[in-house]
C-alpha positions in Angstrom: 12.2 -5.8 15.2 11.8 -9.5 15.2 8.4 -10.6 13.4 8.5 -13.7 15.2 5.1 -14.7 16.6 4.0 -11.4 15.3 0.4 -11.4 13.9 0.4 -8.6 10.6 -2.5 -8.1 8.4 -1.9 -7.8 4.9 -4.1 -6.2 2.6 -4.3 -6.6 -1.1 -2.6 -10.3 -0.5 -4.0 -11.9 -3.7 -1.4 -10.2 -5.5 1.3 -8.2 -6.4 3.8 -6.5 -3.3 1.0 -8.0 -1.2 1.0 -11.2 -1.9 5.3 -10.7 -1.9 4.4 -10.1 1.5 3.1 -12.9 2.0 5.1 -15.6 1.3 8.2 -13.4 2.4 6.6 -13.4 6.2 5.5 -16.8 6.2 9.0 -17.7 6.8 9.7 -16.3 9.5 7.3 -18.0 12.2 4.8 -15.3 12.0 1.2 -15.2 11.7 -0.9 -13.5 9.0 -4.7 -12.6 8.3 -4.5 -12.2 4.1 -7.6 -9.6 3.1 -8.8 -8.7 -0.4 -11.7 -8.8 -2.4 -10.8 -11.6 -4.0 -11.4 -15.0 -1.5 -10.4 -17.8 -4.3 -6.8 -15.9 -5.0 -6.0 -15.2 -1.5 -6.7 -19.2 -0.6 -3.9 -20.0 -4.0 -1.6 -17.1 -1.8 -2.5 -19.1 1.8 -1.5 -22.3 0.3 1.8 -21.0 -1.5 3.2 -19.7 1.6 4.7 -21.6 4.1 2.8 -22.4 7.7 -0.1 -21.9 5.6 -1.9 -23.1 9.2 -0.8 -20.0 10.8 -2.6 -18.0 7.6 -6.1 -16.9 8.3 -8.3 -15.1 5.8 -10.8 -11.9 5.9 -12.3 -10.9 2.7 -13.3 -6.9 2.7 -13.0 -4.2 0.2 -12.0 -1.0 1.0 -14.2 0.8 -1.3 -16.8 -0.1 1.1 -15.3 1.9 3.8 -17.9 2.0 6.0 -18.3 -2.0 6.2 -13.8 -1.8 8.0 -14.9 -1.3 11.6 -16.3 -4.6 11.6 -13.5 -6.6 9.7 -11.5 -5.4 12.5 -13.2 -6.7 15.2 -13.1 -9.7 12.9 -9.5 -10.2 12.9 -9.0 -9.1 16.4 -10.8 -12.2 17.4 -8.2 -14.8 14.9 -6.0 -13.7 17.4 -6.6 -11.1 20.0 -4.2 -8.7 19.2 -2.9 -7.5 15.7 0.9 -6.2 16.0 1.8 -4.9 11.9 -0.9 -3.5 9.2 0.1 -4.0 5.9 -2.3 -1.3 4.3 -1.2 -2.1 0.9 -4.5 -2.8 -1.2 -5.1 0.4 -3.9 -6.0 0.8 -7.4 -4.2 3.2 -10.1 -5.3 5.5 -12.3 -4.0 6.0 -16.4 -5.9 9.1 -17.9 -5.4 12.7 -18.5 -7.4 14.9 -15.2 -9.6 16.2 -18.4 -10.8 12.9 -19.5 -11.7 11.7 -16.1 -14.6 11.4 -15.0 -15.5 12.8 -11.0 -17.0 9.7 -10.5 -13.1 7.9 -11.2 -11.9 10.3 -9.0 -13.9 9.5 -5.8 -13.3 6.0 -6.9 -9.9 5.9 -6.5 -9.7 7.8 -3.3 -12.6 5.8 -1.7 -10.7 2.8 -2.5 -7.0 4.6 -1.7 -7.5 6.2 0.9 -10.7 6.5 2.8 -10.3 2.8 2.6 -7.1 2.8 4.6 -7.8 5.4 6.8 -10.8 3.7 7.4 -9.7 0.4 8.6 -6.6 1.5 10.4 -8.3 4.4 12.3 -10.8 1.5 13.6 -7.4 -1.0 14.2 -6.1 2.6 16.4 -7.4 2.1 19.3 -6.7 -2.1 19.5 -3.2 0.0 19.2 -3.6 2.4 21.9 -4.7 0.0 24.5 -2.0 -2.7 24.1 0.5 0.3 23.6 2.3 -0.9 20.7 1.8 -1.6 16.8 2.8 -0.8 13.3 1.0 0.5 10.5 3.0 0.6 7.0 1.4 2.3 3.9 2.4 1.7 0.8 1.6 4.6 -1.1 4.2 5.4 -4.3 7.0 8.2 -5.4 3.9 9.7 -6.9 3.1 10.2 -3.6 6.5 12.8 -3.5 6.1 13.3 -7.5 2.5 13.6 -9.8 3.7 12.4 -13.2 1.0 12.8 -16.1 -2.1 10.5 -16.2 -2.1 10.2 -12.4 -3.4 12.8 -11.0 -6.5 11.4 -8.8 -3.8 8.5 -8.2 -1.3 10.9 -7.1 -3.7 12.5 -5.0 -4.4 9.9 -2.6 -1.2 9.0 -2.3 -0.2 12.4 -1.1 -3.7 12.5 1.1 -1.8 9.1 2.6 1.2 11.0 3.7 -0.3 13.8 5.2 -2.2 11.3 7.6 -0.1 9.1 8.6 2.3 12.2 9.6 -0.6 13.5 11.6 -1.0 10.1 12.9 2.4 9.7 13.4 3.2 12.5 16.0 -0.2 12.1 17.2 0.2 9.0 18.5 3.8 8.7 19.6 3.4 8.6 23.4 1.4 5.0 22.4 4.8 3.6 21.3 2.9 3.5 17.8 5.0 3.5 14.0 4.2 4.6 10.9 6.3 3.5 8.0 5.2 4.7 4.8 7.2 3.1 2.0 7.4 4.7 -1.7 7.6 2.0 -4.1 8.7 3.5 -7.8 8.3 0.7 -10.4 7.5 -2.8 -10.0 5.9 -5.4 -12.1 2.8 -6.4 -10.8 0.0 -5.9 -12.3 -1.1 -2.1 -11.3 -1.4 -0.9 -14.5 -3.5 -4.1 -16.1 -6.2 -3.1 -13.6 -5.5 1.3 -13.7 -8.9 3.2 -14.8 -9.2 4.8 -17.3 -11.0 8.1 -17.7 -14.1 6.4 -18.1 -14.1 4.0 -15.0 -12.8 0.6 -16.9 -9.5 -1.1 -16.5 -6.7 -0.2 -19.1 -6.0 -3.6 -19.4 -2.2 -3.7 -20.8 0.9 -3.8 -19.1 2.9 -0.1 -19.2 7.0 -0.9 -20.8 7.6 0.4 -17.6 5.8 -1.4 -14.8 7.4 -3.9 -16.7 11.3 -3.3 -16.6 9.9 -2.4 -12.7 12.2 -4.0 -9.6 10.4 -7.6 -8.5 8.2 -8.0 -6.1 10.2 -10.1 -4.1 13.4 -7.7 -4.0 11.0 -4.7 -3.1 9.2 -6.6 -0.1 12.8 -8.3 1.2 13.5 -4.1 1.2 10.6 -3.6 2.5 10.7 -6.0 5.2 14.5 -4.6 6.2 13.2 -0.7 6.8 9.7 -2.4 8.8 12.0 -4.0 10.9 13.9 -1.0 12.0 10.8 1.1 12.1 11.7 4.0 9.2 9.2 6.9 9.1 9.8 6.6 5.4 11.4 4.6 2.7 11.8 5.2 -0.9 12.5 1.3 -3.0 12.7 2.4 -6.2 14.9 2.4 -9.6 17.6 5.5 -9.6 15.1 7.7 -12.0 12.6 7.5 -9.6 14.5 7.6 -7.0 16.6 11.0 -8.2 13.2 12.6 -9.1 12.3 12.4 -5.2 15.4 14.0 -4.2 15.4 16.7 -7.4 11.5 17.7 -6.0 13.3 18.9 -2.7 16.0 20.1 -4.0 15.4 21.8 -8.2 11.9 21.8 -8.4 11.7 23.8 -11.6 14.3 21.5 -13.2 11.4 19.0 -12.3 9.3 20.2 -13.5 10.2 20.7 -16.8 11.5 17.2 -17.1 8.1 16.0 -16.0 6.3 17.8 -18.9 8.5 16.1 -21.2 7.6 13.0 -20.0 6.1 10.2 -21.8 2.1 10.2 -21.6 2.1 6.4 -20.4 
């Protein structure tokens, strides 16, 4: 795939991976739509990108997933089509299951799962009508291998794999592609914003996250996978990638290793 003249919509675009994707794609003669809750930060990202005149902003809140069909209508009015949707918005967790209020579990699922699928389902009829389109879904290595203090976060990412694997099969006849991207640790604010058991933000950077891949490196790798229309891609350090293959071939060994993990 050549990204030239593609209309690309990115959620969670105000920081981290979303911001980095916007900056990389803005160099490739694309038309971008950037979304998140934070309009001021989206404006900053737009101004840092190349060809900012080809970048539009649509604020949205994935947690309010009932409002997302109207956001799709708004997006379609901007350029008349969407070629690629990067489902990047989401929130993480840092709390044991026993210490996590059910309202927090519900909120994580509302943002990460229901928000993502509501936006995608609202866009789906347009992809079917134009007989093309690509959903790029940023999940996580923990969407394949669950780890401590991330029970609901991991569940939301596992759910995305189930939904989009099914959707890929259902829409193959319409030339619609689905790429599931599983990051390992990437140096973003995800751990700062992660929810604790009572729903407040953790407000501290995890050591592993701080030592993670740069968003720019991740984005460049992801765009290569998207251009090749890969079904699934793992962009992570050696340990995180190894865990995925251990889960497949040596699940008992991995289970023992995970039990010994530091709870961070």
